[in-house]
C-alpha positions as CSV (number, residue, x, y, z in Angstrom):
1,M,-9.0,-7.2,7.1
2,T,-12.0,-10.4,8.2
3,D,-15.6,-10.4,8.0
4,L,-17.0,-7.8,10.5
5,G,-19.7,-8.7,13.2
6,P,-22.7,-5.8,12.3
7,E,-20.9,-3.7,15.9
8,D,-17.7,-3.9,14.3
9,A,-18.8,-2.8,10.6
10,K,-20.0,0.3,13.2
11,L,-16.6,0.7,14.5
12,L,-15.4,0.9,10.9
13,T,-17.8,3.0,10.4
14,L,-16.8,5.4,12.3
15,A,-13.1,5.0,12.2
16,R,-13.9,5.9,8.3
17,S,-15.8,8.8,9.3
18,A,-13.6,10.6,11.5
19,R,-10.3,10.6,9.5
20,A,-12.6,11.9,6.2
21,R,-13.9,15.1,8.7
22,T,-11.0,15.5,9.3
23,R,-8.5,14.7,7.1
24,A,-6.0,12.9,9.7
25,A,-3.8,9.8,8.6
26,Q,-6.0,7.5,10.5
27,G,-9.8,7.4,12.0
28,A,-9.9,4.7,14.7
29,A,-12.8,3.7,17.3
30,V,-13.8,1.6,20.2
31,R,-16.1,-0.3,21.7
32,D,-15.7,-0.5,25.8
33,S,-17.6,-3.4,27.9
34,D,-21.0,-1.6,27.4
35,G,-21.1,-1.2,24.7
36,R,-19.8,2.5,24.4
37,T,-18.3,3.9,21.3
38,Y,-15.9,6.5,21.4
39,V,-14.3,7.7,18.5
40,A,-10.8,9.2,17.3
41,A,-8.3,11.0,14.8
42,T,-4.2,11.4,14.7
43,V,-3.2,14.7,16.6
44,E,-0.2,15.8,15.2
45,L,0.4,19.1,16.9
46,P,4.0,20.5,17.7
47,S,4.6,19.5,20.8
48,L,1.9,16.8,20.9
49,H,2.0,13.3,18.4
50,L,-0.7,10.1,19.1
51,S,-2.6,7.6,16.6
52,A,-6.5,7.6,16.2
53,L,-6.3,4.5,18.6
54,Q,-4.3,6.3,21.4
55,V,-6.5,8.8,21.6
56,A,-9.4,6.7,21.0
57,V,-8.4,4.4,24.0
58,A,-7.1,7.3,26.5
59,M,-11.3,8.9,25.5
60,A,-12.6,5.6,26.8
61,V,-10.1,5.4,30.1
62,S,-10.6,9.1,30.7
63,S,-14.6,8.6,30.5
64,G,-14.3,5.2,33.4
65,A,-14.4,1.8,30.7
66,P,-14.9,-0.9,32.6
67,G,-12.7,-2.3,29.0
68,L,-12.5,-3.1,25.5
69,E,-14.2,-5.5,23.6
70,A,-13.1,-4.4,20.1
71,A,-11.3,-1.3,18.2
72,V,-11.0,-0.6,15.1
73,V,-7.8,1.5,13.0
74,F,-9.1,3.1,9.0
75,G,-5.7,4.8,7.2
76,D,-3.5,4.5,4.5
77,D,-1.8,2.8,6.7
78,P,-3.0,0.9,9.7
79,G,-0.2,-0.2,11.4
80,D,-0.5,1.4,15.1
81,E,1.5,-1.4,17.2
82,V,2.1,1.7,19.7
83,G,-1.5,2.2,19.9
84,A,-1.9,-1.8,19.6
85,L,-0.2,-1.4,23.0
86,A,-3.0,1.0,24.8
87,V,-5.2,-1.4,23.7
88,R,-4.3,-4.2,25.0
89,D,-2.8,-2.2,28.5
90,V,-6.7,-2.4,29.1
91,A,-8.0,-5.4,27.7
92,P,-5.3,-8.2,26.4
93,A,-7.8,-9.4,24.9
94,A,-9.5,-6.9,22.9
95,V,-9.6,-7.6,19.0
96,I,-8.0,-4.8,17.1
97,H,-9.3,-4.8,12.7
98,R,-7.0,-2.9,10.7
99,A,-8.5,-1.0,7.7
100,G,-7.4,0.4,4.7
101,P,-8.9,2.6,1.9
């Protein structure tokens, strides 16, 4: 991961804490274009499987976020192409950072 600015470093801290708190495979955080953040962890239920990034994007969209500026995915395997597609649906130019422990 490249050096992060202070706002993106905050997203990393939030994503890391979401993963640790829930013991999920991944944690994610997104920042909308108004500066609000949305934090989530992977959801794995018998009838529903969503990546942390998918959940964070859904939270932002359902809260009326006007757009996204940046996202962070944190986990043993931070690759999440489906989550990245969700980010791109909302904001094609948003930066997506990926980090592992």
